[in-house]
C-alpha positions in Angstrom: 56.6 26.7 20.0 60.1 28.0 20.4 62.2 26.8 23.3 65.4 28.4 24.5 67.6 26.2 26.8 70.7 27.4 28.6 71.5 30.2 26.1 74.6 32.3 26.6 75.9 35.1 24.4 78.9 37.3 25.1 80.8 40.2 23.5 84.5 40.7 24.1 84.5 38.3 27.0 81.5 39.9 28.7 78.3 37.8 29.1 75.3 39.7 27.7 72.9 36.7 28.0 73.3 34.3 30.9 71.6 30.9 31.0 68.4 32.0 29.4 65.6 29.4 29.6 62.2 30.4 28.0 59.4 28.6 26.2 57.4 30.8 23.7 53.9 29.4 23.1 52.1 29.0 19.8 48.9 31.0 19.3 49.9 33.5 22.0 51.6 36.9 22.0 54.8 36.3 23.9 56.4 39.6 25.1 60.0 40.2 26.0 60.4 43.2 28.2 63.3 44.9 30.0 65.1 48.2 30.3 67.6 49.4 27.7 70.8 47.3 27.8 69.0 44.4 29.5 69.8 42.0 26.6 66.3 41.6 25.1 67.4 42.9 21.7 70.4 40.6 21.7 68.1 37.7 22.6 65.8 38.5 19.7 68.8 38.6 17.3 69.9 35.2 18.6 66.5 33.7 18.1 66.2 34.8 14.4 69.8 33.9 13.6 71.4 37.3 13.3 73.7 36.5 16.2 75.2 33.1 17.2 75.2 32.2 20.9 78.3 30.5 22.5 76.2 27.9 24.3 72.7 26.6 24.5 69.8 25.2 22.4 67.3 27.0 20.3 64.4 24.7 19.4 61.8 25.5 16.8 59.1 22.9 17.4 61.8 20.5 18.5 64.3 21.4 15.7 67.6 22.7 17.1 68.3 25.8 15.0 71.9 26.1 16.3 72.7 22.6 15.2 71.4 23.0 11.6 73.5 23.3 8.5 73.2 26.4 6.4 70.7 24.9 4.0 68.5 23.7 6.8 68.6 27.2 8.4 67.6 28.8 5.2 64.5 26.5 4.9 63.5 27.3 8.5 63.8 31.0 7.9 61.1 30.7 5.3 58.8 29.9 8.2 59.6 33.2 9.9 58.0 36.6 9.5 59.6 39.8 10.9 58.3 43.2 11.7 61.1 45.7 12.2 61.1 48.7 14.5 61.2 51.2 11.5 58.9 49.1 9.3 61.8 48.8 6.9 59.8 49.1 3.7 61.4 49.7 0.3 60.9 53.3 -0.6 61.2 52.7 -4.3 58.5 50.0 -4.3 54.7 50.3 -4.1 52.8 48.9 -1.2 51.8 45.9 -3.3 55.4 45.2 -4.4 56.6 45.5 -0.8 54.2 42.8 0.3 55.0 40.6 -2.7 58.8 40.9 -2.2 59.3 37.9 0.2 57.3 35.7 -2.1 59.4 36.9 -5.0 62.4 35.7 -3.0 61.2 32.4 -1.6 58.0 31.3 -3.5 57.7 29.3 -6.8 54.2 30.7 -7.4 53.4 32.6 -10.6 53.4 36.4 -10.5 49.6 36.4 -10.6 49.4 34.0 -7.7 51.9 36.0 -5.6 50.0 39.2 -6.2 46.7 37.5 -5.3 48.2 36.4 -2.0 49.6 39.9 -1.4 46.2 41.4 -2.0 44.8 38.9 0.6 47.4 40.1 3.1 46.6 43.8 2.4 42.9 43.0 2.8 43.7 41.5 6.2 45.3 44.7 7.4 42.6 46.9 5.6 45.0 48.5 3.1 43.8 47.3 -0.3 43.1 50.9 -1.4 46.7 51.8 -0.7 48.2 49.0 -2.9 49.6 51.5 -5.5 51.0 54.0 -3.1 54.6 54.3 -2.0 55.8 54.2 1.7 56.4 58.0 1.8 52.7 58.6 1.0 51.6 56.6 4.1 51.3 57.5 7.8 53.5 55.7 10.3 50.7 53.4 11.4 49.9 52.5 7.8 53.5 51.7 7.2 53.5 49.3 10.1 50.3 47.6 8.7 52.1 47.1 5.4 55.0 45.6 7.3 52.6 43.2 9.0 51.1 42.3 5.6 54.5 41.6 4.3 55.5 39.6 7.4 52.5 37.2 6.9 52.8 36.9 3.1 54.5 33.5 3.4 52.1 32.3 6.0 54.8 32.0 8.7 54.8 29.7 11.8 56.8 32.2 13.7 56.4 36.0 13.9 59.0 38.4 15.4 58.2 42.0 16.2 60.9 44.4 17.3 59.3 47.4 19.1 56.4 47.4 16.6 54.8 50.5 18.2 58.0 52.7 18.2 57.1 56.2 17.0 53.4 55.7 17.0 50.7 57.6 19.0 48.8 55.6 21.6 45.6 55.2 19.5 47.6 53.8 16.5 49.7 51.6 18.8 46.5 50.0 20.1 45.4 49.3 16.5 48.8 47.6 15.7 48.7 45.6 19.0 45.2 44.3 18.3 46.1 43.5 14.7 49.2 41.5 15.8 47.3 39.7 18.5 44.4 38.7 16.2 46.7 37.5 13.4 48.6 35.5 16.0 45.5 33.7 17.0 44.1 33.4 13.4 47.3 31.8 12.1 48.2 30.0 15.4 51.7 31.5 15.1 54.4 31.7 17.8 54.7 35.4 18.1 57.5 37.1 20.0 57.4 40.8 20.6 60.2 43.0 22.0 58.7 46.0 23.7 59.0 48.7 26.3 55.5 49.9 25.8 53.6 49.1 29.0 50.3 49.7 27.2 51.1 46.8 24.9 52.0 44.6 27.9 48.7 45.3 29.6 46.7 45.0 26.4 48.0 41.8 24.7 50.6 40.3 27.1 49.6 36.7 27.3 53.1 35.4 28.1 55.6 37.9 29.4 59.3 37.4 30.1 61.2 40.1 32.0 65.0 40.3 31.2 67.3 42.0 33.7 71.0 42.3 33.1 71.1 39.4 30.7 69.1 37.0 32.9 65.4 35.9 32.9 64.2 37.6 36.0 60.5 36.8 35.9 57.8 35.3 33.7 54.0 35.3 33.8 50.9 36.8 32.4 49.7 40.4 32.5 47.4 39.4 35.3 50.3 38.0 37.3 52.1 41.4 37.1 49.7 42.9 39.6 50.4 40.4 42.3 54.2 40.0 41.6 56.5 40.6 44.5 59.6 40.8 42.3 61.1 44.2 43.2 63.0 44.6 39.9 59.9 43.9 37.8 57.8 46.3 39.9 60.4 49.0 39.6 60.4 48.6 35.8 56.6 48.2 35.3 55.4 50.7 37.9 57.9 53.4 37.3 55.1 55.9 36.6 52.5 57.0 39.1 49.7 55.8 36.8 50.8 52.1 36.9 51.4 52.4 40.7 47.8 53.5 41.1 46.6 50.7 38.8 48.4 48.1 40.9 47.1 49.5 44.1 43.5 49.4 42.8 44.0 45.8 41.6 45.3 44.7 45.0 42.4 46.5 46.7 39.8 44.8 44.5 41.3 41.4 45.2 41.3 42.0 48.9 37.6 43.1 48.7 36.7 39.9 46.8 38.4 37.8 49.4 36.3 39.3 52.3 
């Protein structure tokens, strides 16, 4: 579990995050949603240590990341996996070498053992046959799957995903969503996903936090969205006619069940 308590972050005297209090649960896909400029990306960067908040606590299973010394933070970062928006693979490395890379940096295993573990990760994302290919030989969806394999190579407790479906078609996005969700459950990880993809929200959103103008505006499950009376959330979620119709249908079904 990752807990955020009273977190503030500002730039040039302007508060970007204001008194954020959130608990991200282990074994669940925890989604952070919000419009552009809401602060969700800044929040993610604070959680992984790329930015330092002015105030607050950031607890990894009770360990306050913000109070740690440099050496302690480095050890904790070994427990983190990251999937970047652009996949961020090394173009000059093969798929196998990309997945092995974090183990080369942080593991004391032999080369043979590191490669064995990398192959297990590639098998998990169904990409063993692509082990000797290079990123530019892969589709966008395959690159994201390699990024997932790399992210789980060190068997992390915490997985962070920054817009993992960016640039992907709906069918491929669903594959990536389901893969992240199943791996989260399989490894019992605390997974945090930044997304604006409402299909992802409805597909795998077990715990959802909606950020608005630097504050936590709402939290709940994907089922709770359909009965929410929060106007800002509804404006964000149901901006399209499709989702308006979905909500109307859900409310109608609930009313029929109550009769």
